[in-house]
N, C-alpha and C positions, 0 to 999 in steps of 0.2 A: 770788219770784212765779212761779206757774204760767202756762201759756199762756192768754190770753184768747181764747176762740172761741165762736161761736154767733151765731144771728140771733134776736132777740127783738122783741116788739111791746108797747108800753106807751102809756098815755095821759098827755099833758101836762095837769096840773091848771090850774085858773083862776089860780093864783099863779105859774105858770111852773115848776112842779116836776115832775120825771120820776123815777119809781121805777126804780132799776137792778135788773135781774134778780138774784135771790139767787145764781144760779150764777156770775155775773160778780163780784158783791160778795165772794163767798168767795175769789176769786182775787186780789183787789186788796189791796195793802198799805196799811193805814191808811184814813183817811176824807178826807184832803185831796188834791186833784187840780188839774191845770191844764186848763182848757177854752179852746179857741181855734177860729178859723175853719179849716176844712179846705180843701184845694185845690178840691174839688168843692163842691156846695151842701150841705155837711154840717158838723158840728162834730167836732172831735177832742178826746178826753178822755185825758189822759196821767197816769200815776202820776208823782210829782215826779222820781224818778230818771230815767225815760225822757225827760221834758221837758227836764231838765238836759242830757242827752246830745244831744238834737235841737237845742236852742237854741244850745248851745256849737258844734256842728258848723256850723250855719247862719251864725253870726257869724264863725267862723274860716275858713270856705271862701268868704266873699264879701267884696267891697270896698265901703267906704263911698262910693267914687267910681264905682260901677257903678249905673246907673239900674235895671237889672233886679234886682240884688241888693237895693237899697233897697225896690223894690216887693214882693219876697218877704218881706223883714223886716217891712214895714208890714202885709202881709196875714196873716202867721202869728204873728210875735212880738208886735207891738204890741197886737192885740186880746186876747191871752191874759189870762185871769183865774183866780185861785185860787178854787176852789169846794170846798165841804164836802158830804159825804154825811151827812144827818141820821140820827137813831136809827131812823127808819122806812125807811131805805135810799133816801131821795129826794135828788135833786140839784136845787138851785135854779139854773136857767139864766138868766143875765142877759138883759134885754130886747134889747140890741144883738145878742147872739149868736143869740137866737131869731129875730130879724128877718132876720139874714144867712142862716140856714139855712131860713127859711120855715116854721118849726115852728108848727103850728096846734094840732092835737089829737092825732091818731094819729102815733106815732113808731116808727121802726125803730132798734134798737140792735144794732150789729154788733161782736163781739169780733174784732179783727184782730191776734192774737198778743200784741203789746206795747202796744196802745192800743185805744180804743173809738171807733167812729164813731156819731154820732147824726144821723138823717135824719128829715125829714118823710116819712110813709109814702107819700103820693101822689108826692112828689118823687123818692123812691127807686125807685118803680115806673117812673116815666117815665125816670129815668136808666138803669135796666137795659134797658128797651125800646129806648131810643135808642142804646145802646152794645152791643147784642147782636152785631152783625157785627164790631165792634172786639174784643170778647171772644173770638170764635171765631178771629180772626186772631192775637191774642196767645197763645191756648192752642196754636194750631198751631206757633208759634215755639218753644214749650216741648217740642216733639216729641222732642228728644234727652234730655230729663230722665228720669233713672232713679231708682228708689227703692232 
């Protein structure tokens, strides 16, 4: 699998389907994926191999007896659903996940190297606006990063 990168905009149809951009589809292995709630108000779409790595690490690095660990497992692992991309490149997003991310019509699709984020367009705009100063501070911390 090549790196998934890019920012795209597409419209959610009346049946809750979202067309994945051809550029991203071309980089994805197969047509079956795992879709779950993200940490922010977005959805995370993983190829099965990446999902397997993440879910295994989450389970192995947390304790059933830790309230915080159970909370993370319930927010990320429990709502995960296997989804298929149809022949037209559309992903049917389950109602519960659409509601979580506030997906209405216009969506932003972000390739983040090994997974994809799906945002409501207005929600993403607000997120960027509200977190601009945090982004600047985080970028400043990377000042020693060299290429």
